[in-house]
gemmi code that builds the backbone of each chain (N, CA, C; Angstrom):
import gemmi

chains = {
    "A": [
        ("MET", (9.236, -0.741, 18.602), (8.899, 0.666, 18.364), (9.523, 1.117, 17.039)),
        ("SER", (8.696, 1.682, 16.196), (9.206, 2.150, 14.907), (9.534, 3.632, 14.998)),
        ("VAL", (10.497, 4.046, 14.188), (10.802, 5.474, 14.108), (9.606, 6.234, 13.546)),
        ("ASN", (8.764, 5.552, 12.795), (7.569, 6.182, 12.233), (6.372, 5.852, 13.109)),
        ("THR", (6.031, 6.763, 13.997), (4.954, 6.507, 14.967), (3.580, 6.622, 14.333)),
        ("TYR", (3.522, 6.995, 13.069), (2.229, 7.133, 12.390), (1.763, 5.827, 11.750)),
        ("LEU", (2.573, 4.798, 11.789), (2.198, 3.542, 11.131), (1.104, 2.817, 11.903)),
        ("SER", (0.205, 2.201, 11.150), (-0.728, 1.258, 11.771), (0.040, -0.025, 12.078)),
        ("ASP", (-0.554, -0.892, 12.914), (0.112, -2.170, 13.219), (0.348, -2.971, 11.940)),
        ("GLU", (-0.639, -2.947, 11.052), (-0.510, -3.712, 9.805), (0.625, -3.154, 8.938)),
        ("GLU", (0.669, -1.839, 8.822), (1.735, -1.227, 8.024), (3.112, -1.530, 8.629)),
        ("ARG", (3.188, -1.463, 9.939), (4.471, -1.716, 10.615), (4.948, -3.140, 10.346)),
        ("LEU", (4.014, -4.083, 10.414), (4.385, -5.475, 10.153), (4.876, -5.661, 8.723)),
        ("ILE", (4.172, -5.035, 7.780), (4.576, -5.143, 6.371), (5.963, -4.550, 6.176)),
        ("PHE", (6.188, -3.376, 6.740), (7.475, -2.702, 6.543), (8.615, -3.461, 7.226)),
        ("GLU", (8.344, -3.957, 8.415), (9.432, -4.593, 9.164), (9.775, -5.980, 8.644)),
        ("SER", (8.865, -6.570, 7.861), (9.169, -7.898, 7.316), (9.721, -7.824, 5.891)),
        ("ALA", (9.744, -6.626, 5.323), (10.206, -6.475, 3.939), (11.719, -6.281, 3.890)),
        ("THR", (12.328, -6.823, 2.849), (13.747, -6.589, 2.591), (13.869, -5.889, 1.242)),
        ("ILE", (14.483, -4.719, 1.270), (14.581, -3.891, 0.076), (16.044, -3.781, -0.347)),
        ("GLY", (16.302, -3.972, -1.615), (17.651, -3.833, -2.147), (17.881, -2.433, -2.685)),
        ("ILE", (19.057, -1.894, -2.425), (19.413, -0.575, -2.948), (20.756, -0.708, -3.657)),
        ("ALA", (20.710, -0.585, -4.972), (21.908, -0.746, -5.799), (22.544, 0.612, -6.024)),
        ("GLY", (23.520, 0.923, -5.173), (24.184, 2.218, -5.248), (23.849, 3.046, -4.020)),
        ("ALA", (24.879, 3.660, -3.439), (24.677, 4.472, -2.233), (25.130, 5.902, -2.478)),
        ("GLY", (24.766, 6.424, -3.641), (25.104, 7.798, -3.977), (23.926, 8.721, -3.744)),
        ("GLY", (23.699, 9.635, -4.695), (22.629, 10.616, -4.525), (21.258, 9.983, -4.426)),
        ("LEU", (20.989, 9.028, -5.298), (19.697, 8.345, -5.245), (19.638, 7.370, -4.074)),
        ("GLY", (20.650, 6.504, -3.987), (20.574, 5.406, -3.030), (20.635, 5.844, -1.584)),
        ("SER", (21.540, 6.792, -1.260), (21.660, 7.198, 0.143), (20.393, 7.904, 0.614)),
        ("ASN", (19.837, 8.746, -0.252), (18.617, 9.466, 0.135), (17.394, 8.560, 0.130)),
        ("CYS", (17.341, 7.643, -0.826), (16.225, 6.689, -0.840), (16.250, 5.839, 0.425)),
        ("ALA", (17.443, 5.380, 0.805), (17.560, 4.573, 2.034), (17.106, 5.375, 3.251)),
        ("MET", (17.503, 6.642, 3.304), (17.093, 7.503, 4.423), (15.560, 7.595, 4.497)),
        ("HIS", (14.926, 7.793, 3.348), (13.457, 7.884, 3.336), (12.827, 6.565, 3.768)),
        ("LEU", (13.389, 5.458, 3.301), (12.806, 4.157, 3.655), (12.927, 3.893, 5.157)),
        ("VAL", (14.061, 4.251, 5.740), (14.234, 4.043, 7.187), (13.289, 4.953, 7.961)),
        ("ARG", (13.158, 6.193, 7.536), (12.213, 7.091, 8.222), (10.777, 6.596, 8.065)),
        ("ALA", (10.485, 5.918, 6.944), (9.140, 5.373, 6.735), (8.861, 4.206, 7.669)),
        ("GLY", (9.926, 3.543, 8.141), (9.722, 2.429, 9.059), (10.273, 1.110, 8.576)),
        ("LEU", (10.943, 1.107, 7.424), (11.566, -0.140, 6.976), (12.843, -0.400, 7.753)),
        ("LYS", (13.133, -1.665, 7.968), (14.277, -1.999, 8.822), (15.300, -2.902, 8.168)),
        ("ARG", (14.920, -3.539, 7.062), (15.845, -4.506, 6.440), (16.209, -4.025, 5.043)),
        ("LEU", (17.450, -3.611, 4.899), (17.935, -3.127, 3.610), (19.195, -3.884, 3.204)),
        ("VAL", (19.290, -4.144, 1.914), (20.525, -4.673, 1.332), (21.097, -3.549, 0.469)),
        ("ILE", (22.292, -3.084, 0.799), (22.872, -1.919, 0.121), (24.212, -2.316, -0.500)),
        ("ALA", (24.383, -1.995, -1.781), (25.630, -2.337, -2.471), (26.236, -1.093, -3.105)),
        ("ASP", (27.509, -0.875, -2.841), (28.254, 0.217, -3.468), (29.737, -0.022, -3.214)),
        ("PHE", (30.567, 0.292, -4.200), (32.012, 0.066, -4.060), (32.764, 1.331, -3.662)),
        ("ASP", (32.084, 2.468, -3.690), (32.769, 3.761, -3.696), (33.019, 4.290, -2.280)),
        ("GLU", (33.826, 5.365, -2.250), (34.078, 6.080, -1.001), (33.454, 7.465, -1.081)),
        ("VAL", (33.145, 8.019, 0.075), (32.572, 9.362, 0.127), (33.642, 10.372, -0.290)),
        ("SER", (33.266, 11.275, -1.212), (34.189, 12.336, -1.625), (33.501, 13.686, -1.458)),
        ("GLU", (34.319, 14.731, -1.529), (33.776, 16.069, -1.292), (32.671, 16.420, -2.286)),
        ("SER", (32.832, 15.966, -3.534), (31.832, 16.304, -4.557), (30.483, 15.631, -4.310)),
        ("ASN", (30.456, 14.657, -3.415), (29.191, 13.980, -3.098), (28.308, 14.803, -2.168)),
        ("LEU", (28.930, 15.732, -1.438), (28.204, 16.370, -0.340), (27.119, 17.330, -0.811)),
        ("ASN", (27.083, 17.633, -2.119), (26.032, 18.536, -2.617), (24.680, 17.840, -2.730)),
        ("ARG", (24.655, 16.524, -2.573), (23.366, 15.842, -2.774), (23.231, 14.529, -2.018)),
        ("GLN", (24.308, 14.001, -1.517), (24.243, 12.658, -0.936), (24.146, 12.736, 0.582)),
        ("PHE", (23.580, 11.714, 1.195), (23.304, 11.711, 2.631), (24.567, 11.306, 3.408)),
        ("PHE", (25.572, 12.191, 3.277), (26.831, 12.004, 3.996), (27.266, 13.347, 4.558)),
        ("PHE", (28.297, 13.304, 5.388), (28.766, 14.513, 6.053), (30.266, 14.669, 5.816)),
        ("ARG", (30.733, 15.923, 6.011), (32.124, 16.240, 5.660), (33.120, 15.331, 6.388)),
        ("ASP", (32.820, 15.004, 7.645), (33.778, 14.171, 8.388), (33.752, 12.706, 7.951)),
        ("GLN", (32.905, 12.385, 6.949), (32.873, 11.012, 6.428), (33.627, 10.873, 5.104)),
        ("ILE", (34.215, 11.961, 4.623), (34.978, 11.897, 3.366), (36.094, 10.861, 3.510)),
        ("GLY", (36.201, 10.013, 2.508), (37.215, 8.960, 2.501), (36.717, 7.624, 3.021)),
        ("ARG", (35.566, 7.629, 3.671), (35.047, 6.352, 4.191), (34.257, 5.623, 3.109)),
        ("LYS", (34.156, 4.318, 3.244), (33.337, 3.552, 2.326), (31.879, 4.014, 2.470)),
        ("LYS", (31.234, 4.183, 1.324), (29.861, 4.698, 1.370), (28.917, 3.770, 2.128)),
        ("VAL", (29.073, 2.472, 1.937), (28.135, 1.565, 2.611), (28.276, 1.679, 4.132)),
        ("ASP", (29.505, 1.860, 4.622), (29.711, 1.968, 6.068), (29.205, 3.310, 6.600)),
        ("ALA", (29.514, 4.391, 5.873), (29.064, 5.710, 6.318), (27.539, 5.806, 6.280)),
        ("LEU", (26.951, 5.216, 5.242), (25.489, 5.264, 5.143), (24.846, 4.459, 6.267)),
        ("ALA", (25.395, 3.295, 6.546), (24.846, 2.489, 7.645), (24.895, 3.269, 8.960)),
        ("GLU", (25.999, 3.950, 9.184), (26.130, 4.757, 10.403), (25.059, 5.846, 10.453)),
        ("ASN", (24.835, 6.516, 9.335), (23.852, 7.604, 9.322), (22.428, 7.078, 9.477)),
        ("LEU", (22.158, 5.950, 8.823), (20.813, 5.371, 8.943), (20.536, 4.932, 10.385)),
        ("ARG", (21.565, 4.424, 11.042), (21.378, 3.955, 12.432), (21.252, 5.122, 13.405)),
        ("ARG", (21.629, 6.305, 12.981), (21.356, 7.469, 13.824), (19.865, 7.812, 13.781)),
        ("ILE", (19.190, 7.425, 12.702), (17.735, 7.618, 12.617), (17.027, 6.490, 13.355)),
        ("GLU", (17.468, 5.260, 13.091), (16.834, 4.068, 13.676), (17.940, 3.064, 14.019)),
        ("PRO", (18.299, 2.955, 15.281), (19.387, 2.029, 15.644), (19.075, 0.570, 15.341)),
        ("ASP", (17.807, 0.204, 15.371), (17.417, -1.191, 15.228), (17.184, -1.526, 13.752)),
        ("LEU", (18.265, -1.593, 12.995), (18.174, -1.913, 11.567), (18.903, -3.211, 11.279)),
        ("ASP", (18.402, -3.934, 10.280), (19.068, -5.142, 9.783), (19.611, -4.790, 8.400)),
        ("LEU", (20.892, -4.425, 8.347), (21.489, -3.962, 7.093), (22.495, -4.988, 6.584)),
        ("ALA", (22.332, -5.366, 5.326), (23.345, -6.200, 4.661), (24.112, -5.280, 3.719)),
        ("LEU", (25.403, -5.115, 3.989), (26.207, -4.154, 3.235), (27.165, -4.893, 2.309)),
        ("HIS", (27.124, -4.566, 1.045), (28.018, -5.187, 0.062), (28.950, -4.119, -0.502)),
        ("ASP", (30.202, -4.190, -0.122), (31.208, -3.263, -0.644), (31.727, -3.837, -1.960)),
        ("ILE", (30.901, -3.731, -2.983), (31.237, -4.329, -4.288), (30.823, -3.403, -5.413)),
        ("ARG", (31.535, -3.500, -6.530), (31.060, -2.866, -7.767), (30.099, -3.849, -8.414)),
        ("LEU", (28.874, -3.436, -8.587), (27.862, -4.346, -9.116), (28.153, -4.686, -10.573)),
        ("THR", (27.998, -5.947, -10.890), (28.179, -6.435, -12.255), (26.975, -7.296, -12.625)),
        ("SER", (26.937, -7.685, -13.883), (25.828, -8.547, -14.304), (25.915, -9.911, -13.629)),
        ("GLU", (27.104, -10.264, -13.135), (27.259, -11.566, -12.467), (26.878, -11.501, -10.981)),
        ("ASN", (27.258, -10.431, -10.292), (27.036, -10.434, -8.840), (25.747, -9.733, -8.400)),
        ("ALA", (25.083, -9.018, -9.312), (23.901, -8.248, -8.898), (22.754, -9.161, -8.454)),
        ("GLY", (22.515, -10.202, -9.210), (21.422, -11.106, -8.859), (21.601, -11.728, -7.480)),
        ("PRO", (22.769, -12.375, -7.236), (22.978, -12.949, -5.906), (22.935, -11.918, -4.783)),
        ("ALA", (23.433, -10.705, -5.041), (23.455, -9.685, -3.982), (22.045, -9.334, -3.508)),
        ("PHE", (21.086, -9.345, -4.435), (19.735, -8.890, -4.091), (18.709, -10.021, -4.107)),
        ("GLU", (19.177, -11.224, -4.044), (18.282, -12.375, -4.174), (17.166, -12.377, -3.130)),
        ("GLU", (17.490, -11.959, -1.902), (16.502, -12.045, -0.819), (15.530, -10.866, -0.794)),
        ("CYS", (15.690, -9.916, -1.718), (14.907, -8.669, -1.660), (13.560, -8.813, -2.369)),
        ("GLN", (12.543, -8.162, -1.794), (11.226, -8.151, -2.439), (11.162, -7.088, -3.538)),
        ("VAL", (11.827, -5.973, -3.306), (11.853, -4.864, -4.259), (13.302, -4.381, -4.333)),
        ("ILE", (13.727, -3.988, -5.525), (15.105, -3.504, -5.700), (15.070, -2.096, -6.297)),
        ("VAL", (15.860, -1.221, -5.703), (15.970, 0.156, -6.179), (17.273, 0.294, -6.961)),
        ("GLU", (17.163, 0.691, -8.215), (18.361, 1.000, -9.020), (18.745, 2.439, -8.711)),
        ("ALA", (19.970, 2.620, -8.226), (20.405, 3.957, -7.804), (21.856, 4.188, -8.237)),
        ("LEU", (22.155, 3.814, -9.456), (23.513, 3.949, -9.971), (23.664, 5.273, -10.737)),
        ("ASP", (24.903, 5.548, -11.126), (25.218, 6.829, -11.770), (25.116, 6.783, -13.287)),
        ("SER", (25.916, 5.929, -13.887), (26.079, 6.007, -15.345), (24.974, 5.237, -16.067)),
        ("ALA", (24.712, 5.701, -17.298), (23.693, 5.029, -18.104), (24.080, 3.577, -18.371)),
        ("GLU", (25.375, 3.353, -18.589), (25.821, 1.988, -18.869), (25.580, 1.078, -17.673)),
        ("ALA", (25.903, 1.580, -16.481), (25.699, 0.769, -15.271), (24.216, 0.523, -15.020)),
        ("LYS", (23.400, 1.541, -15.262), (21.961, 1.359, -15.080), (21.430, 0.280, -16.031)),
        ("SER", (21.830, 0.379, -17.303), (21.367, -0.601, -18.288), (21.841, -2.002, -17.929)),
        ("MET", (23.114, -2.087, -17.495), (23.648, -3.392, -17.094), (22.821, -3.976, -15.957)),
        ("LEU", (22.540, -3.149, -14.962), (21.822, -3.647, -13.792), (20.407, -4.093, -14.157)),
        ("LEU", (19.729, -3.298, -14.970), (18.370, -3.684, -15.362), (18.394, -4.994, -16.144)),
        ("GLY", (19.389, -5.127, -17.008), (19.507, -6.381, -17.763), (19.728, -7.573, -16.860)),
        ("ALA", (20.456, -7.355, -15.761), (20.737, -8.458, -14.834), (19.553, -8.761, -13.928)),
        ("LEU", (18.813, -7.737, -13.533), (17.781, -7.930, -12.505), (16.385, -8.196, -13.062)),
        ("LEU", (16.066, -7.672, -14.229), (14.704, -7.864, -14.739), (14.321, -9.336, -14.891)),
        ("PRO", (15.254, -10.205, -15.299), (14.861, -11.628, -15.390), (14.520, -12.257, -14.042)),
        ("MET", (14.847, -11.588, -12.922), (14.525, -12.147, -11.608), (13.041, -12.024, -11.284)),
        ("ASP", (12.308, -11.283, -12.116), (10.860, -11.143, -11.952), (10.487, -10.530, -10.598)),
        ("LYS", (11.270, -9.548, -10.178), (10.961, -8.781, -8.967), (10.695, -7.335, -9.372)),
        ("PRO", (9.922, -6.613, -8.585), (9.735, -5.189, -8.884), (11.065, -4.432, -8.764)),
        ("ILE", (11.316, -3.595, -9.742), (12.534, -2.777, -9.752), (12.114, -1.320, -9.932)),
        ("ILE", (12.673, -0.464, -9.090), (12.423, 0.974, -9.210), (13.710, 1.595, -9.738)),
        ("SER", (13.642, 2.228, -10.885), (14.829, 2.789, -11.503), (14.632, 4.283, -11.733)),
        ("ALA", (15.739, 4.977, -12.033), (15.637, 6.423, -12.270), (16.485, 6.801, -13.474)),
        ("SER", (15.942, 7.691, -14.289), (16.645, 8.169, -15.472), (16.194, 9.589, -15.778)),
        ("GLY", (17.122, 10.545, -15.687), (16.785, 11.925, -16.039), (16.422, 12.743, -14.830)),
        ("LEU", (17.445, 13.187, -14.091), (17.175, 13.932, -12.860), (18.200, 15.024, -12.612)),
        ("ALA", (19.057, 15.292, -13.607), (20.093, 16.303, -13.399), (19.519, 17.707, -13.621)),
        ("GLY", (20.281, 18.692, -13.151), (19.919, 20.089, -13.383), (18.989, 20.656, -12.329)),
        ("TRP", (18.475, 21.853, -12.648), (17.607, 22.587, -11.727), (16.198, 22.723, -12.311)),
        ("GLY", (15.249, 23.022, -11.455), (13.892, 23.349, -11.903), (13.165, 22.162, -12.505)),
        ("ARG", (12.049, 22.430, -13.142), (11.230, 21.444, -13.865), (10.891, 20.233, -12.984)),
        ("SER", (10.544, 20.521, -11.744), (10.236, 19.420, -10.812), (9.149, 18.508, -11.356)),
        ("CYS", (8.128, 19.119, -11.933), (6.975, 18.311, -12.361), (7.255, 17.480, -13.602)),
        ("GLU", (8.408, 17.695, -14.229), (8.771, 16.833, -15.361), (9.388, 15.515, -14.902)),
        ("ILE", (9.673, 15.414, -13.618), (10.202, 14.145, -13.084), (9.010, 13.227, -12.863)),
        ("GLY", (8.697, 12.476, -13.880), (7.513, 11.631, -13.817), (7.839, 10.217, -13.376)),
        ("GLN", (6.830, 9.392, -13.375), (7.028, 7.979, -13.112), (6.084, 7.187, -13.993)),
        ("ARG", (6.547, 6.057, -14.446), (5.710, 5.217, -15.303), (6.073, 3.762, -15.054)),
        ("ARG", (5.073, 2.918, -15.189), (5.328, 1.484, -15.104), (5.633, 0.979, -16.502)),
        ("ILE", (6.696, 0.220, -16.636), (7.092, -0.343, -17.920), (7.105, -1.861, -17.769)),
        ("GLY", (6.370, -2.523, -18.632), (6.246, -3.964, -18.474), (5.566, -4.277, -17.138)),
        ("ARG", (5.820, -5.463, -16.629), (5.179, -5.882, -15.372), (5.899, -5.348, -14.152)),
        ("ASN", (7.226, -5.267, -14.214), (7.996, -5.116, -12.976), (8.858, -3.872, -12.858)),
        ("LEU", (8.881, -3.039, -13.862), (9.784, -1.880, -13.799), (8.997, -0.594, -13.620)),
        ("ILE", (9.418, 0.189, -12.648), (8.883, 1.539, -12.480), (10.044, 2.496, -12.725)),
        ("LEU", (9.870, 3.379, -13.692), (10.942, 4.301, -14.067), (10.574, 5.712, -13.636)),
        ("ILE", (11.488, 6.321, -12.908), (11.282, 7.661, -12.368), (12.279, 8.605, -13.033)),
        ("GLY", (11.818, 9.787, -13.393), (12.704, 10.764, -14.007), (12.079, 11.330, -15.271)),
        ("ASP", (12.816, 12.259, -15.912), (12.289, 12.831, -17.156), (12.886, 12.154, -18.393)),
        ("THR", (13.789, 11.216, -18.193), (14.481, 10.403, -19.216), (15.295, 11.249, -20.204)),
        ("THR", (15.518, 12.508, -19.899), (16.327, 13.333, -20.808), (17.443, 14.106, -20.104)),
        ("SER", (17.250, 14.530, -18.877), (18.226, 15.409, -18.215), (19.443, 14.597, -17.777)),
        ("ASP", (20.470, 14.671, -18.602), (21.628, 13.790, -18.511), (22.821, 14.584, -17.984)),
        ("ILE", (23.564, 14.038, -17.050), (24.743, 14.768, -16.582), (25.776, 14.914, -17.702)),
        ("ARG", (25.711, 14.040, -18.700), (26.663, 14.148, -19.802), (26.398, 15.378, -20.661)),
        ("SER", (25.193, 15.882, -20.607), (24.879, 17.063, -21.416), (25.243, 18.350, -20.693)),
        ("GLY", (25.955, 18.229, -19.591), (26.431, 19.410, -18.884), (25.591, 19.808, -17.691)),
        ("LEU", (24.513, 19.074, -17.454), (23.682, 19.377, -16.294), (24.306, 18.726, -15.052)),
        ("ALA", (24.325, 19.466, -13.963), (24.937, 18.930, -12.742), (23.933, 18.095, -11.962)),
        ("PRO", (24.431, 17.064, -11.281), (23.555, 16.353, -10.345), (23.521, 17.132, -9.028)),
        ("VAL", (22.391, 17.692, -8.707), (22.285, 18.553, -7.519), (21.118, 18.117, -6.640)),
        ("SER", (21.187, 18.546, -5.403), (20.320, 17.965, -4.379), (18.827, 18.035, -4.666)),
        ("PRO", (18.279, 19.188, -5.087), (16.815, 19.218, -5.191), (16.230, 18.174, -6.138)),
        ("ARG", (16.737, 18.110, -7.376), (16.131, 17.163, -8.328), (16.527, 15.717, -8.028)),
        ("VAL", (17.765, 15.507, -7.610), (18.158, 14.142, -7.230), (17.338, 13.699, -6.020)),
        ("GLY", (17.141, 14.647, -5.097), (16.362, 14.324, -3.900), (14.911, 13.994, -4.219)),
        ("ILE", (14.344, 14.729, -5.175), (12.957, 14.424, -5.582), (12.885, 12.999, -6.127)),
        ("ALA", (13.817, 12.671, -7.006), (13.800, 11.330, -7.615), (14.022, 10.247, -6.559)),
        ("ALA", (14.929, 10.505, -5.619), (15.179, 9.513, -4.561), (13.935, 9.330, -3.686)),
        ("ALA", (13.268, 10.422, -3.381), (12.046, 10.324, -2.576), (10.953, 9.589, -3.349)),
        ("MET", (10.897, 9.830, -4.659), (9.896, 9.124, -5.466), (10.213, 7.632, -5.541)),
        ("GLU", (11.482, 7.299, -5.595), (11.836, 5.871, -5.576), (11.376, 5.239, -4.255)),
        ("ALA", (11.645, 5.917, -3.146), (11.228, 5.382, -1.841), (9.703, 5.292, -1.759)),
        ("ASN", (9.036, 6.319, -2.275), (7.576, 6.323, -2.228), (6.994, 5.185, -3.056)),
        ("ALA", (7.633, 4.891, -4.180), (7.172, 3.767, -5.004), (7.371, 2.446, -4.264)),
        ("VAL", (8.476, 2.314, -3.540), (8.717, 1.084, -2.774), (7.599, 0.872, -1.749)),
        ("VAL", (7.320, 1.887, -0.957), (6.313, 1.693, 0.097), (4.927, 1.497, -0.505)),
        ("ALA", (4.655, 2.168, -1.620), (3.350, 1.958, -2.268), (3.212, 0.515, -2.738)),
        ("LEU", (4.278, -0.016, -3.310), (4.241, -1.422, -3.743), (4.005, -2.344, -2.557)),
        ("LEU", (4.723, -2.094, -1.455), (4.584, -2.966, -0.279), (3.169, -2.921, 0.281)),
        ("LEU", (2.565, -1.748, 0.232), (1.235, -1.588, 0.823), (0.117, -1.858, -0.174)),
        ("GLY", (0.477, -2.166, -1.418), (-0.542, -2.437, -2.429), (-1.316, -1.201, -2.838)),
        ("LEU", (-0.651, -0.050, -2.752), (-1.297, 1.210, -3.111), (-0.945, 1.589, -4.547)),
        ("GLU", (-1.705, 2.536, -5.077), (-1.385, 3.058, -6.399), (-0.017, 3.742, -6.334)),
        ("ILE", (0.812, 3.441, -7.318), (2.153, 4.039, -7.340), (2.032, 5.473, -7.828)),
    ],
    "B": [
        ("MET", (2.005, -1.764, -42.569), (1.246, -1.947, -41.330), (1.372, -0.687, -40.480)),
        ("THR", (0.503, -0.612, -39.498), (0.508, 0.540, -38.610), (0.793, 0.071, -37.185)),
        ("ILE", (1.750, 0.736, -36.555), (2.022, 0.447, -35.148), (1.852, 1.737, -34.354)),
        ("THR", (1.803, 1.592, -33.056), (1.795, 2.765, -32.186), (3.181, 2.905, -31.581)),
        ("TYR", (3.828, 4.023, -31.893), (5.184, 4.269, -31.405), (5.184, 5.534, -30.557)),
        ("GLN", (5.588, 5.398, -29.334), (5.619, 6.516, -28.392), (4.261, 7.227, -28.344)),
        ("GLY", (3.207, 6.446, -28.449), (1.858, 6.979, -28.307), (1.208, 7.447, -29.587)),
        ("ASP", (1.966, 7.469, -30.688), (1.404, 7.937, -31.962), (1.356, 6.804, -32.973)),
        ("ASN", (0.296, 6.792, -33.774), (0.211, 5.797, -34.842), (1.221, 6.120, -35.934)),
        ("GLU", (1.837, 5.075, -36.458), (2.860, 5.293, -37.470), (2.839, 4.131, -38.464)),
        ("ASP", (2.821, 4.473, -39.739), (2.922, 3.447, -40.786), (4.386, 3.067, -40.958)),
        ("THR", (4.633, 1.796, -41.099), (6.023, 1.352, -41.252), (6.105, 0.099, -42.101)),
        ("GLU", (7.232, -0.043, -42.769), (7.512, -1.282, -43.495), (8.530, -2.131, -42.753)),
        ("ALA", (9.010, -1.641, -41.610), (9.989, -2.396, -40.812), (9.352, -3.698, -40.328)),
        ("THR", (10.114, -4.760, -40.392), (9.555, -6.065, -40.025), (9.879, -6.455, -38.578)),
        ("THR", (10.940, -5.870, -38.038), (11.322, -6.217, -36.662), (11.492, -4.941, -35.833)),
        ("VAL", (11.553, -5.133, -34.547), (11.808, -4.007, -33.649), (13.135, -3.355, -34.023)),
        ("TRP", (14.143, -4.181, -34.271), (15.465, -3.646, -34.621), (15.395, -2.789, -35.889)),
        ("ASN", (14.727, -3.299, -36.931), (14.618, -2.527, -38.179), (13.984, -1.170, -37.916)),
        ("PHE", (12.921, -1.190, -37.157), (12.179, 0.045, -36.900), (13.022, 1.041, -36.119)),
        ("LEU", (13.606, 0.561, -35.005), (14.358, 1.490, -34.143), (15.657, 1.938, -34.797)),
        ("ASN", (16.239, 1.080, -35.630), (17.455, 1.464, -36.344), (17.164, 2.633, -37.292)),
        ("LYS", (16.026, 2.567, -37.969), (15.640, 3.679, -38.855), (15.376, 4.958, -38.077)),
        ("LYS", (14.938, 4.788, -36.840), (14.681, 5.961, -35.989), (15.963, 6.504, -35.361)),
        ("GLY", (17.064, 5.741, -35.465), (18.314, 6.177, -34.860), (18.363, 5.973, -33.356)),
        ("VAL", (17.550, 5.065, -32.854), (17.524, 4.820, -31.409), (18.694, 3.935, -31.008)),
        ("ASP", (19.445, 4.375, -30.005), (20.528, 3.559, -29.451), (19.918, 2.624, -28.404)),
        ("VAL", (19.709, 1.386, -28.801), (19.000, 0.465, -27.910), (19.849, 0.028, -26.722)),
        ("ARG", (21.168, 0.333, -26.779), (22.034, -0.063, -25.654), (21.726, 0.752, -24.408)),
        ("SER", (21.203, 1.941, -24.586), (20.886, 2.774, -23.423), (19.409, 3.141, -23.435)),
        ("ALA", (18.606, 2.125, -23.620), (17.159, 2.351, -23.638), (16.439, 1.095, -23.153)),
        ("ILE", (15.267, 1.313, -22.628), (14.380, 0.203, -22.277), (13.333, 0.134, -23.382)),
        ("ILE", (13.170, -1.032, -23.945), (12.226, -1.200, -25.045), (11.032, -2.008, -24.539)),
        ("GLU", (9.862, -1.431, -24.722), (8.625, -2.100, -24.306), (7.779, -2.372, -25.541)),
        ("LEU", (7.442, -3.632, -25.748), (6.602, -4.018, -26.883), (5.353, -4.703, -26.349)),
        ("ASP", (4.221, -4.128, -26.668), (2.928, -4.675, -26.237), (2.911, -4.970, -24.739)),
        ("GLY", (3.427, -4.032, -23.975), (3.344, -4.123, -22.518), (4.404, -4.955, -21.847)),
        ("GLU", (5.347, -5.486, -22.619), (6.424, -6.302, -22.047), (7.775, -5.696, -22.403)),
        ("ILE", (8.685, -5.701, -21.442), (10.051, -5.269, -21.732), (10.736, -6.361, -22.542)),
        ("ILE", (11.391, -5.978, -23.613), (12.051, -6.973, -24.454), (13.555, -6.691, -24.534)),
        ("ALA", (14.318, -7.756, -24.657), (15.760, -7.636, -24.855), (16.141, -8.058, -26.269)),
        ("ASP", (15.295, -8.873, -26.881), (15.562, -9.410, -28.213), (14.948, -8.477, -29.265)),
        ("MET", (15.810, -7.755, -29.959), (15.325, -6.762, -30.923), (14.901, -7.393, -32.253)),
        ("SER", (15.106, -8.711, -32.378), (14.712, -9.359, -33.636), (13.242, -9.776, -33.632)),
        ("ILE", (12.538, -9.439, -32.574), (11.114, -9.795, -32.499), (10.357, -9.072, -33.625)),
        ("PRO", (9.512, -9.793, -34.347), (8.779, -9.157, -35.445), (7.738, -8.155, -34.942)),
        ("LEU", (7.563, -7.101, -35.695), (6.456, -6.182, -35.445), (5.213, -6.712, -36.155)),
        ("LYS", (4.058, -6.432, -35.545), (2.797, -6.837, -36.152), (1.924, -5.603, -36.303)),
        ("ASN", (0.972, -5.687, -37.199), (0.025, -4.593, -37.297), (-0.650, -4.400, -35.933)),
        ("GLY", (-0.618, -3.186, -35.443), (-1.233, -2.894, -34.143), (-0.273, -2.998, -32.972)),
        ("SER", (0.992, -3.377, -33.225), (1.973, -3.427, -32.129), (2.089, -2.064, -31.459)),
        ("VAL", (2.320, -2.107, -30.153), (2.538, -0.874, -29.394), (3.981, -0.898, -28.892)),
        ("LEU", (4.771, 0.035, -29.391), (6.198, 0.065, -29.097), (6.555, 1.366, -28.370)),
        ("ASN", (7.247, 1.229, -27.250), (7.694, 2.403, -26.502), (9.176, 2.278, -26.191)),
        ("VAL", (9.860, 3.404, -26.237), (11.286, 3.465, -25.928), (11.495, 4.470, -24.798)),
        ("PHE", (12.237, 4.052, -23.796), (12.530, 4.919, -22.650), (14.045, 5.044, -22.544)),
        ("ARG", (14.530, 6.264, -22.623), (15.985, 6.474, -22.576), (16.510, 6.330, -21.158)),
        ("ILE", (17.664, 5.693, -21.060), (18.386, 5.637, -19.785), (19.535, 6.632, -19.883)),
        ("VAL", (19.517, 7.637, -19.033), (20.577, 8.641, -19.056), (21.288, 8.661, -17.699)),
        ("SER", (22.484, 9.241, -17.702), (23.320, 9.213, -16.511), (22.848, 10.218, -15.456)),
        ("GLY", (23.128, 9.867, -14.222), (22.818, 10.757, -13.102), (22.256, 9.979, -11.939)),
        ("GLY", (22.771, 10.308, -10.766), (22.262, 9.601, -9.605), (22.919, 10.105, -8.337)),
    ],
}
model = gemmi.Model(1)
for chain_id, residues in chains.items():
    chain = gemmi.Chain(chain_id)
    for i, (resn, *xyz) in enumerate(residues, 1):
        res = gemmi.Residue()
        res.name, res.seqid = resn, gemmi.SeqId(i, " ")
        for name, pos in zip(("N", "CA", "C"), xyz):
            atom = gemmi.Atom()
            atom.name, atom.element = name, gemmi.Element(name[0])
            atom.pos, atom.b_iso = gemmi.Position(*pos), 0.0
            res.add_atom(atom)
        chain.add_residue(res)
    model.add_chain(chain)
structure = gemmi.Structure()
structure.add_model(model)
structure.setup_entities()
């Protein structure tokens, strides 16, 4: 039985046999994982080194009583409240160019959900040679301008979501509405890829 | 020669991707570079007449 009762048998089989990697369990990753589990996916590989802090609660899929816990553990707990029957591989690691490939080797699609531009660039450099679809995000800070959060396919395997300009370094805050839109778009791109639909 | 950069035709004397983007002031360390539909990491690739070059900025936030 899937948490998503609207799935056809074919869709359910596709979703339940897919393994999706999520690099980062912050604003993008925690919310993207939540959307994927609600969609009916059951096998996720999630990597993050960080702990839940109070400043995360404005946008990330965590709760006040989880402050101080490892994000991968708190996220797994929250995801299992939606769907207890999940196959989660949790990596409590800071992703590097050396460990990113092995961490996500078994995944069909990988979601880049990191914070800093340097980490995002590092991860893309490490994962693009694996020739797997990667969903990344760039430019999602601040308020308003929802429709400027676009998506485009770059090369064969990269789908980039965001406006590519709204940078937290420029003083814009990462806040729930725009981060949530980007996270939902990342999840939507994953399921579209799995189902062979237009992204 | 003429290339298409960010969707617009542009005349250039730059011989490589690096030459072209350096003149534009693009920081390639925080950008994805797409040349003729492929993501490239090697900026020394020569530009050709009719090349299509796109740059996508990677900015912080997540």
